[in-house]
Structure formats: C-alpha cells, structure tokens
C-alpha positions in Angstrom: 0.0 0.0 0.0 1.6 3.2 -1.1 1.7 6.4 0.9 -0.9 8.2 -1.2 -3.4 5.4 -0.8 -2.7 5.3 2.9 -3.3 9.0 3.3 -6.5 8.9 1.3 -7.6 5.9 3.3 -7.0 7.6 6.6 -8.8 10.8 5.4 -11.8 8.7 4.2 -11.8 6.7 7.4 -12.2 9.9 9.4 -15.1 11.0 7.1 -16.9 7.6 7.1 -16.2 7.1 10.8 -17.8 10.4 11.9 -21.4 9.2 11.9 -20.3 6.1 13.8 -18.5 8.4 16.3 -21.6 10.5 16.9 -23.8 7.5 17.4 -21.3 5.8 19.6 -20.9 8.8 21.9 -24.7 9.1 22.3 -25.0 5.4 23.1 -22.1 5.7 25.6 -23.8 8.5 27.5 -27.1 6.5 27.7 -25.3 3.3 28.8 -23.2 5.2 31.4 -26.5 6.1 33.0 -27.6 2.4 32.9 -29.9 2.5 29.9 -29.2 0.2 26.9 -30.6 1.7 23.7 -30.7 -0.8 20.8 -32.8 1.7 18.8 -29.8 3.7 17.5 -30.2 2.4 14.0 -33.8 3.6 13.8 -32.9 7.0 15.3 -30.1 7.4 12.8 -32.5 6.6 9.9 -35.1 9.1 11.0 -32.4 11.7 11.7 -31.0 11.1 8.2 -34.4 11.6 6.5 -35.4 14.6 8.6 -32.0 16.3 8.2 -32.2 15.8 4.4 -35.8 17.0 4.3 -35.0 20.2 6.3 -32.1 21.2 4.1 -34.2 20.7 1.0 -37.0 22.9 2.4 -35.2 25.7 4.3 -34.7 28.6 1.9 -31.8 30.4 3.6 -28.0 30.6 3.4 -26.1 27.3 3.3 -24.9 27.7 6.8 -28.4 28.4 8.2 -30.0 25.6 6.3 -27.4 23.1 7.4 -27.6 24.2 11.0 -31.4 23.9 10.9 -31.0 20.4 9.4 -28.7 19.2 12.1 -31.0 20.7 14.7 -34.0 18.9 13.2 -32.2 15.6 13.1 -31.1 16.0 16.8 -34.6 16.9 17.8 -36.3 13.9 16.1 -33.6 11.6 17.6 -34.3 13.0 21.0 -38.1 12.6 20.5 -37.7 8.9 19.6 -35.3 8.4 22.5 -37.9 9.9 24.8 -40.3 7.1 23.8 -37.6 4.5 24.7 -36.9 6.3 28.0 -40.5 6.4 29.0 -40.9 2.7 28.3 -37.8 1.5 30.1 -37.4 4.1 32.9 -41.0 4.9 33.8 -42.7 1.7 32.8 -39.7 -0.5 33.4 -40.1 -2.4 30.2 -37.4 -4.6 28.8 -34.7 -2.3 27.4 -33.8 -4.9 24.7 -37.3 -5.3 23.5 -38.0 -1.6 23.5 -34.9 -0.8 21.6 -35.5 -3.5 19.0 -39.1 -2.3 18.6 -38.0 1.2 18.1 -35.6 0.2 15.4 -38.3 -1.7 13.6 -40.8 1.2 14.0 -38.4 3.8 12.8 -36.1 1.8 10.5 -36.1 0.9 6.9 -39.5 -0.8 7.0 -41.1 1.9 9.1 -41.2 5.6 9.8 -38.1 6.7 7.9 -39.2 4.9 4.7 -42.7 6.4 5.0 -41.4 9.9 5.5 -38.9 9.5 2.6 -41.6 8.4 0.2 -44.3 10.7 1.4 -42.1 13.8 1.3 -40.8 12.8 -2.2 -37.2 12.8 -1.2 -36.0 9.8 -3.2 -33.6 10.4 -6.1 -33.3 14.1 -5.2 -29.7 15.3 -4.6 -29.2 17.5 -1.6 -29.4 21.2 -2.4 -26.8 22.0 0.3 -24.1 19.9 1.8 -21.3 20.1 4.3 -18.0 20.7 2.5 -14.4 21.0 3.7 -13.8 24.1 5.8 -10.3 25.0 4.9 -9.1 26.4 1.5 -8.3 24.0 -1.3 -4.6 24.8 -1.2 -4.4 23.6 2.4 -6.1 20.4 1.6 -3.4 19.6 -0.9 -0.6 19.9 1.6 1.3 16.6 1.9 -0.2 14.1 4.4 -1.8 16.5 6.8 -3.7 18.3 4.0 -6.4 15.7 3.3 -6.4 14.2 6.7 -6.6 17.3 8.9 -7.7 20.1 6.5 -9.9 18.2 4.1 -12.7 17.5 6.6 -16.1 19.1 7.2 -17.1 21.1 10.3 -19.0 18.0 11.5 -15.7 16.2 11.9 -14.1 19.0 13.9 -17.3 19.2 16.0 -17.1 15.5 16.8 -13.5 15.9 18.0 -14.7 18.6 20.4 -17.5 16.3 21.6 -15.0 13.6 22.4 -13.0 16.0 24.5 -16.0 17.6 26.2 -17.6 14.2 27.0 -14.4 12.8 28.4 -14.0 15.9 30.7 -17.7 15.7 31.6 -17.6 12.1 32.7 -14.3 12.4 34.6 -14.0 15.9 35.9 -17.5 17.3 36.6 -19.9 16.6 39.4 -22.8 15.7 37.0 -20.5 13.4 35.1 -19.5 11.6 38.3 -23.2 11.4 39.3 -24.2 9.8 36.0 -21.4 7.2 36.4 -22.7 6.5 39.9 -26.3 6.1 38.5 -25.0 3.6 36.0 -23.0 1.6 38.6 -25.3 1.6 41.6 -28.6 3.5 41.2 -29.7 2.6 44.8 -26.5 4.1 46.3 -26.8 7.1 44.1 -30.4 7.6 45.1 -29.4 7.4 48.8 -26.9 10.2 48.1 -29.7 12.4 46.8 -29.0 11.9 43.1 -32.2 11.9 41.0 -31.7 8.6 39.1 -34.8 9.0 36.9 -33.8 12.5 35.8 -30.2 11.5 35.0 -31.3 8.5 33.0 -33.9 10.5 31.1 -31.5 13.3 30.3 -28.7 11.1 29.0 -31.0 8.8 27.0 -32.5 11.9 25.3 -29.0 13.3 24.6 -27.9 10.0 23.3 -30.9 10.0 20.9 -30.0 13.5 19.7 -26.5 12.3 18.9 -27.9 9.4 16.9 -30.1 11.8 14.9 -27.0 13.9 14.1 -25.1 10.8 13.1 -27.9 10.0 10.6 -27.9 13.5 9.2 -24.1 13.4 8.8 -24.6 10.6 6.3 -27.2 12.3 4.1 -25.6 15.8 4.3 -21.9 15.1 4.2 -21.1 11.6 3.0 -24.0 10.5 0.6 -25.9 13.7 -0.2 -29.2 12.0 -1.0 -32.0 10.0 0.7 -32.3 6.2 0.1 -34.3 3.9 2.3 -32.0 2.1 4.7 -29.1 4.5 3.9 -27.4 3.9 7.3 -26.7 0.3 6.3 -26.5 -1.0 9.8 -24.2 1.7 11.1 -26.3 1.9 14.3 -25.4 -1.6 15.2 -21.8 -1.0 14.5 -21.9 2.0 16.8 -23.4 -0.1 19.7 -20.5 -2.6 19.2 -18.1 0.3 19.2 -19.1 1.3 22.7 -18.1 -2.2 23.9 -15.0 -2.1 21.8 -14.0 1.2 23.4 -14.7 0.0 27.0 -17.1 2.8 27.4 -14.4 5.5 26.9 -15.0 8.4 24.5 -11.4 8.6 23.3 -11.4 4.9 22.3 -14.8 5.4 20.5 -12.9 7.8 18.2 -10.2 5.3 17.4 -12.7 2.5 16.8 -15.0 4.7 14.7 -12.1 5.7 12.4 -11.0 2.1 12.2 -14.4 0.9 11.0 -14.7 4.0 8.8 -11.4 3.0 7.1 -12.8 -0.6 6.6 -15.8 0.9 4.9 -13.7 3.1 2.7 -11.1 0.5 1.8 -13.0 -1.4 -1.0 -13.9 1.7 -3.0 -10.3 3.1 -2.7 -8.8 -0.2 -3.9 -11.3 -0.5 -6.6 -10.6 3.1 -7.8 -6.9 2.0 -8.2 -7.8 -1.2 -10.1 -6.6 -3.4 -7.2 -8.6 -6.6 -7.2 -10.5 -7.6 -4.2 -12.4 -10.5 -5.6 -16.2 -9.9 -5.0 -15.9 -6.2 -4.2 -19.5 -5.6 -3.4 -19.6 -8.4 -0.9 -16.4 -7.2 0.6 -17.7 -3.7 0.9 -21.0 -4.7 2.5 -19.7 -7.4 4.8 -16.3 -6.3 6.1 -17.3 -3.8 8.8 -19.9 -6.3 10.2 -17.4 -9.2 10.2 -15.1 -7.0 12.2 -18.0 -6.2 14.5 -18.6 -9.9 15.2 -14.8 -10.4 15.8 -14.9 -7.5 18.3 -17.9 -8.8 20.1 -16.5 -12.3 20.4 -13.3 -10.8 21.8 -15.0 -8.7 24.4 -17.3 -11.5 25.4 -14.4 -13.7 26.4 -13.8 -14.3 30.1 -10.6 -12.3 30.3 -12.1 -9.3 28.5 -15.2 -9.3 30.7 -13.1 -8.8 33.8 -11.5 -5.7 32.2 -14.4 -4.2 30.3 -15.6 -1.7 32.9 -19.3 -1.9 31.8 -21.7 0.0 34.0 -22.9 -2.6 36.6 -26.5 -1.5 36.4 -26.6 -1.4 32.5 -29.9 -2.8 31.3 -31.4 -3.1 34.8 -34.5 -1.0 35.7 -34.3 0.9 39.0 -37.2 0.4 41.4 -36.8 2.8 44.3 -39.1 0.8 46.6 -36.8 -2.3 46.2 -33.5 -0.7 47.1 
C-alpha cells in the first residue's frame, strides 16, 4: 500500500467514521446512566431523512440551512429516545425489546421509509451539503492536508464532543453522578441523586447524537436519501461502545478504524486493485469485524477488564433498594 493510498484511506476513514462516532458517543452516554438503547439504527435513519428534508425545504443561506437540518435531526432523535426512555425508565419495560421495537418502527421498513416516500425525497440530490472548511490549497498539503484540513465542520465538532464528554464524565460533578447512577442507582439515590432524571437526560441526549449521526450521512457523505441508507451503522456504533470499553477517546479510534474498513474497498477499486467480490467485501467487512470485536470482548478475560456499568440494562425500582 503506497503512501498516497494510505493518506486517502485515513482521510476517508475519518469521514466515514464520523457518523459512527456521533452515534457511539450518544450510546455511551445512555449506557453510562444504565440505559441500553438498541434503537440507535432507527434513530439514525429518522435523523437522516429529517435532516435531508430540512435542508431541502429551508430557503436560507447554506450555513443556516445546514444548521437547521442538524437541529431537526437532533430533535427527532431525542423525540424517539424519549419514547424509549418512557418505556424503560418509567414503565420499566425490557430495554432490549423496547430498543428493537424502536428500530423496527423507525427503521427501513417503518417511519423513515414512509417519511422519505411521502415527502418525495427519493432520487433528489441535496441542495446544500457540508464541505471542507479549509481552503483547497491547504487540503493539498502533503499528508496533513487531506487528513486534517480536508474535513467538514462535523468532523471537527465530533473531536470537540469527544474532549467535552471525556471531561464531563471524569472531571465534573454531574458526570460523576451519572457514572454513579450507572454503577449503583440505589446508592446514588441514597446520596440524593435523581436517578430517573439522569437516565432520562442522558438517554435523550444519546438519541440526539444518533439523529445527528444519521444527518451526517445524508448531508456530508452521501448527499441524498435512500431507504436504509445507514446500512447497519447503528449496530456497529453499539458494538463500538463495547470495543471502546465505554471510553469516548477509544470510541474515536474505533469509529475511524471501522470507517477505514468501509472506505477500503472503494479506494482499492478506484486503483484497479482486485478484491475479488468487491460488493460483498464492501458490505460485509465492517460487520465481520464487529462480530470479531464482540467475540473478543465476550471472552472471560475481556469481561473482567471491560468496565461496563454494573446496572446497565437493569431498571431501577426505588421501593426495592
């Protein structure tokens, strides 16, 4: 693999990994509070379609239209997350069943496809998209040009989110509280921490991140709407949280790794390097790696070192503490 291919692959991995990073950060926040959200894929799909619809309908400057699209995607993601939160926190329903039902409801066979067809979004290119922030001459600088200066504002914002979430969880009182809620909600409640409020807040924020992740795909990577456009990215993002041991910085590394795997087939194909069945490779490679990661972290040695929140997936019943 020559240097130019490696540079392009790294730059593409960052771009393709950004939606995974946003979705993984949102899922990490929810899981840190003890709520497992398997509806990430559905939230991403609805965020993708609503972000695309907004940018097509808002007649304003490019910056305003794109900001409105990201806001709409975050809002619809939070709305869907609120349904999940109500079911699993207030009604204490199964978090796995609720998340899967949400993905089916909002996914490729549900709400997102209905909205896409009803709003006549199919086959229409995006009128406004996110493009590289820095001037073209900077993007052509050796090595750092395409990797650092050839990215959209969504990439730089995701880096800021990683830093802020890391500091939030490790250096602030609310962050320490949410970790306490995820580890031992009964003990946190005894200390006067509102377990329900923390779980609701972080589940909704996680949904907003998933919505932004979906909009990133339709507004920065593939500027159009196609049913099922996320292609299982939500499931990869959930695996990423495990792969990253519930740490935001490792979520970034994992997201870019999977992003590079997604970009690899097209980059090799563009250089006439044979991969055999290229389409199968392109579709299957990230998910094969997801299975490998999940098998690894499910081993006995890995389990002892994972650091998963102790109360993850367990509803809290105050009367039973």
